[in-house]
C-alpha positions as a Markdown table, in Angstrom:
| # | Residue | x | y | z |
|---|---|---|---|---|
| 1 | Met | -122.1 | -110.3 | 44.2 |
| 2 | Ser | -121.6 | -109.7 | 47.9 |
| 3 | Thr | -121.5 | -112.8 | 50.1 |
| 4 | Ile | -122.8 | -113.0 | 53.7 |
| 5 | Ala | -121.6 | -115.9 | 55.7 |
| 6 | Arg | -124.1 | -117.5 | 58.0 |
| 7 | Leu | -124.1 | -119.7 | 61.1 |
| 8 | Tyr | -126.6 | -122.6 | 60.6 |
| 9 | Phe | -128.0 | -124.4 | 63.7 |
| 10 | Leu | -128.9 | -128.0 | 62.6 |
| 11 | Val | -131.4 | -129.8 | 64.8 |
| 12 | Gly | -133.5 | -133.0 | 64.5 |
| 13 | Pro | -134.1 | -136.3 | 66.2 |
| 14 | Ser | -131.5 | -138.9 | 66.8 |
| 15 | Gly | -131.7 | -141.0 | 63.7 |
| 16 | Ala | -132.7 | -138.2 | 61.4 |
| 17 | Gly | -129.3 | -138.3 | 59.7 |
| 18 | Lys | -127.5 | -135.2 | 61.2 |
| 19 | Asp | -124.2 | -137.0 | 61.9 |
| 20 | Thr | -124.2 | -138.7 | 58.4 |
| 21 | Leu | -124.9 | -135.3 | 56.8 |
| 22 | Leu | -122.2 | -133.6 | 58.7 |
| 23 | Arg | -119.7 | -136.4 | 58.0 |
| 24 | Glu | -120.5 | -136.1 | 54.3 |
| 25 | Leu | -120.0 | -132.3 | 54.3 |
| 26 | Lys | -116.6 | -132.7 | 56.0 |
| 27 | Lys | -115.5 | -135.5 | 53.6 |
| 28 | Asn | -116.4 | -134.0 | 50.2 |
| 29 | Gln | -116.6 | -130.6 | 48.6 |
| 30 | Tyr | -119.8 | -130.0 | 46.8 |
| 31 | Ala | -119.7 | -126.2 | 46.5 |
| 32 | Glu | -117.6 | -123.2 | 47.5 |
| 33 | Thr | -120.5 | -122.0 | 49.8 |
| 34 | Gln | -120.6 | -125.3 | 51.6 |
| 35 | Pro | -120.5 | -124.7 | 55.3 |
| 36 | Leu | -117.6 | -125.7 | 57.6 |
| 37 | Val | -118.7 | -128.2 | 60.1 |
| 38 | Ala | -118.1 | -127.0 | 63.7 |
| 39 | His | -116.9 | -129.6 | 66.2 |
| 40 | Arg | -118.7 | -130.0 | 69.5 |
| 41 | Tyr | -117.2 | -130.3 | 73.0 |
| 42 | Ile | -119.0 | -133.2 | 74.8 |
| 43 | Thr | -118.6 | -134.8 | 78.2 |
| 44 | Arg | -118.7 | -138.3 | 76.8 |
| 45 | Ala | -116.4 | -140.5 | 74.7 |
| 46 | Pro | -117.2 | -140.9 | 71.0 |
| 47 | Leu | -119.4 | -143.8 | 70.0 |
| 48 | Glu | -119.0 | -146.0 | 66.9 |
| 49 | Asp | -120.1 | -144.1 | 63.8 |
| 50 | Asp | -120.4 | -141.0 | 66.0 |
| 51 | Glu | -119.4 | -137.4 | 65.2 |
| 52 | Asn | -115.8 | -136.4 | 65.6 |
| 53 | His | -116.2 | -134.4 | 68.8 |
| 54 | Ile | -113.8 | -133.2 | 71.5 |
| 55 | Glu | -114.3 | -135.2 | 74.6 |
| 56 | Leu | -114.0 | -133.2 | 77.8 |
| 57 | Ala | -114.1 | -134.3 | 81.4 |
| 58 | Pro | -116.9 | -132.5 | 83.4 |
| 59 | Phe | -114.3 | -130.5 | 85.3 |
| 60 | Asp | -112.6 | -129.3 | 82.1 |
| 61 | Phe | -115.9 | -128.6 | 80.5 |
| 62 | Asn | -117.0 | -126.4 | 83.4 |
| 63 | Arg | -113.7 | -124.5 | 83.5 |
| 64 | Arg | -114.1 | -123.7 | 79.8 |
| 65 | Arg | -117.7 | -122.7 | 80.2 |
| 66 | Glu | -116.9 | -120.5 | 83.2 |
| 67 | Ser | -114.1 | -118.9 | 81.3 |
| 68 | Gly | -116.5 | -117.9 | 78.5 |
| 69 | Leu | -114.9 | -120.1 | 75.8 |
| 70 | Phe | -118.3 | -121.5 | 74.7 |
| 71 | Leu | -120.8 | -119.7 | 72.5 |
| 72 | Phe | -123.5 | -122.2 | 73.1 |
| 73 | Asn | -123.7 | -125.0 | 75.8 |
| 74 | Trp | -126.5 | -127.3 | 76.9 |
| 75 | Glu | -127.2 | -130.6 | 78.7 |
| 76 | Ser | -128.9 | -133.5 | 77.0 |
| 77 | His | -129.2 | -137.2 | 78.0 |
| 78 | Gly | -126.9 | -136.7 | 81.0 |
| 79 | His | -124.1 | -135.1 | 79.1 |
| 80 | Gln | -122.9 | -131.6 | 78.5 |
| 81 | Tyr | -122.5 | -130.2 | 75.0 |
| 82 | Ala | -120.9 | -127.0 | 73.7 |
| 83 | Ile | -119.9 | -125.1 | 70.6 |
| 84 | Gly | -116.8 | -122.9 | 71.0 |
| 85 | Arg | -116.7 | -119.2 | 70.4 |
| 86 | Glu | -114.3 | -119.8 | 67.5 |
| 87 | Val | -117.2 | -120.3 | 65.2 |
| 88 | Lys | -118.0 | -116.6 | 65.3 |
| 89 | Lys | -114.5 | -115.9 | 63.9 |
| 90 | Trp | -115.1 | -118.5 | 61.1 |
| 91 | Val | -118.3 | -116.7 | 60.1 |
| 92 | Lys | -116.6 | -113.3 | 60.4 |
| 93 | Ser | -113.9 | -114.5 | 58.0 |
| 94 | Gly | -116.5 | -115.3 | 55.4 |
| 95 | His | -117.2 | -119.0 | 55.9 |
| 96 | Asn | -120.6 | -120.5 | 56.3 |
| 97 | Val | -120.6 | -122.7 | 59.4 |
| 98 | Ile | -123.0 | -125.5 | 60.4 |
| 99 | Ile | -123.5 | -126.6 | 64.0 |
| 100 | Asn | -125.0 | -129.8 | 65.3 |
| 101 | Gly | -127.4 | -128.4 | 67.9 |
| 102 | Ser | -130.3 | -129.3 | 70.1 |
| 103 | Arg | -134.0 | -128.7 | 69.5 |
| 104 | Glu | -134.5 | -127.9 | 73.1 |
| 105 | Tyr | -131.7 | -125.3 | 73.1 |
| 106 | Leu | -132.6 | -123.7 | 69.8 |
| 107 | Ala | -134.6 | -120.8 | 71.2 |
| 108 | Thr | -131.7 | -120.0 | 73.7 |
| 109 | Ala | -129.2 | -120.1 | 70.8 |
| 110 | Gln | -131.4 | -117.6 | 68.9 |
| 111 | Gln | -131.5 | -115.3 | 71.9 |
| 112 | Ile | -127.7 | -115.4 | 72.2 |
| 113 | Leu | -127.1 | -115.0 | 68.5 |
| 114 | Pro | -130.2 | -113.7 | 66.7 |
| 115 | Ala | -128.5 | -114.1 | 63.3 |
| 116 | Val | -128.3 | -117.9 | 63.7 |
| 117 | Val | -130.2 | -119.7 | 60.9 |
| 118 | Pro | -132.1 | -122.8 | 62.2 |
| 119 | Ile | -132.3 | -125.9 | 60.1 |
| 120 | Trp | -134.8 | -128.5 | 61.3 |
| 121 | Ile | -134.3 | -132.0 | 59.9 |
| 122 | Ser | -137.5 | -134.0 | 59.9 |
| 123 | Val | -137.9 | -137.6 | 59.1 |
| 124 | Ser | -141.0 | -139.8 | 59.0 |
| 125 | Glu | -141.8 | -142.0 | 62.0 |
| 126 | Gln | -141.3 | -145.2 | 60.0 |
| 127 | Val | -137.9 | -144.2 | 58.6 |
| 128 | Leu | -136.8 | -142.9 | 62.1 |
| 129 | Arg | -137.8 | -146.2 | 63.7 |
| 130 | Glu | -135.9 | -148.2 | 61.0 |
| 131 | Arg | -132.8 | -146.1 | 61.4 |
| 132 | Leu | -132.8 | -146.4 | 65.2 |
| 133 | Ile | -133.3 | -150.2 | 65.0 |
| 134 | Ser | -130.5 | -150.6 | 62.4 |
| 135 | Arg | -128.2 | -148.5 | 64.7 |
| 136 | Gly | -128.6 | -151.1 | 67.4 |
| 137 | Arg | -127.8 | -148.8 | 70.3 |
| 138 | Glu | -131.1 | -149.0 | 72.1 |
| 139 | Ser | -133.8 | -151.5 | 73.1 |
| 140 | Ala | -137.2 | -151.5 | 71.4 |
| 141 | Glu | -138.6 | -149.7 | 74.4 |
| 142 | Gln | -136.0 | -147.0 | 74.3 |
| 143 | Ile | -136.6 | -146.5 | 70.6 |
| 144 | Glu | -140.3 | -146.0 | 71.2 |
| 145 | Leu | -139.5 | -143.5 | 73.9 |
| 146 | Arg | -137.3 | -141.6 | 71.4 |
| 147 | Ile | -140.1 | -141.6 | 68.8 |
| 148 | Gln | -142.5 | -140.2 | 71.4 |
| 149 | Arg | -140.0 | -137.6 | 72.4 |
| 150 | Asn | -139.6 | -136.6 | 68.8 |
| 151 | Gln | -143.3 | -136.1 | 68.5 |
| 152 | Gln | -143.3 | -133.9 | 71.6 |
| 153 | Leu | -140.3 | -131.8 | 70.4 |
| 154 | Glu | -141.9 | -131.1 | 67.0 |
| 155 | Ser | -143.9 | -128.5 | 68.9 |
| 156 | Leu | -140.7 | -126.5 | 69.4 |
| 157 | Arg | -140.1 | -126.1 | 65.7 |
| 158 | Pro | -140.1 | -122.3 | 65.0 |
| 159 | Arg | -142.3 | -121.0 | 62.2 |
| 160 | His | -139.3 | -119.3 | 60.6 |
| 161 | Cys | -136.8 | -122.1 | 60.1 |
| 162 | Ile | -135.5 | -124.1 | 57.2 |
| 163 | Leu | -137.2 | -127.5 | 57.1 |
| 164 | Ile | -135.4 | -130.4 | 55.5 |
| 165 | Tyr | -137.0 | -133.8 | 55.0 |
| 166 | Asn | -134.4 | -136.6 | 55.2 |
| 167 | Asp | -136.4 | -139.7 | 54.3 |
| 168 | Gln | -134.3 | -140.2 | 51.2 |
| 169 | Thr | -130.6 | -140.5 | 50.4 |
| 170 | Ile | -127.8 | -138.6 | 52.0 |
| 171 | Glu | -127.1 | -137.0 | 48.6 |
| 172 | Asp | -130.6 | -135.5 | 48.6 |
| 173 | Cys | -130.1 | -134.0 | 52.0 |
| 174 | Val | -126.6 | -132.7 | 51.1 |
| 175 | Gly | -128.2 | -131.1 | 48.0 |
| 176 | Gln | -130.7 | -129.3 | 50.1 |
| 177 | Ile | -128.0 | -127.9 | 52.3 |
| 178 | Ile | -125.9 | -126.8 | 49.4 |
| 179 | Ala | -128.9 | -125.1 | 47.7 |
| 180 | Leu | -129.6 | -123.3 | 50.9 |
| 181 | Thr | -126.0 | -122.0 | 51.3 |
| 182 | Glu | -125.9 | -121.0 | 47.7 |
| 183 | Met | -129.2 | -119.1 | 47.9 |
| 184 | Ser | -128.1 | -117.3 | 51.1 |
| 185 | Asn | -124.9 | -116.0 | 49.3 |
| 186 | Ile | -126.7 | -114.2 | 46.5 |
């Protein structure tokens, strides 16, 4: 059996469970094909229950971007985000890798690296609203704006992407990711 490592670009709305999924994949081993979770470089401090990212000042972020150290980089909600070029080495060495990406940047990522495999996490409006409320980071008005934005960004979902519904438990979502990586390694 030959294995082909893949680079997965995970996207979905805030509250869809991306950070929870990625934390779970870093914490427990479910399968040998399970992807390594790439860290992001972000120009903001980590929030409570946030991903473990590398905080960079805007000046340092720009220096790294201009030096070509990032494979992908984008702006969202007033902050800069990036994925380092090191992920290409991880894939080349035989590891599946998963990136926490951006729906708005996905098409650009596919132009930069056509072999990237998009994973679109979707969640029902009701579950999304409940998760955003329980997080307690935003006002009711801000939550409604996020839900409206999610509806608008659904139009960006490519026809050829892996769609994961995360209305259930984190174990269900992890199971879908593991099944995906096992199938791609056949």
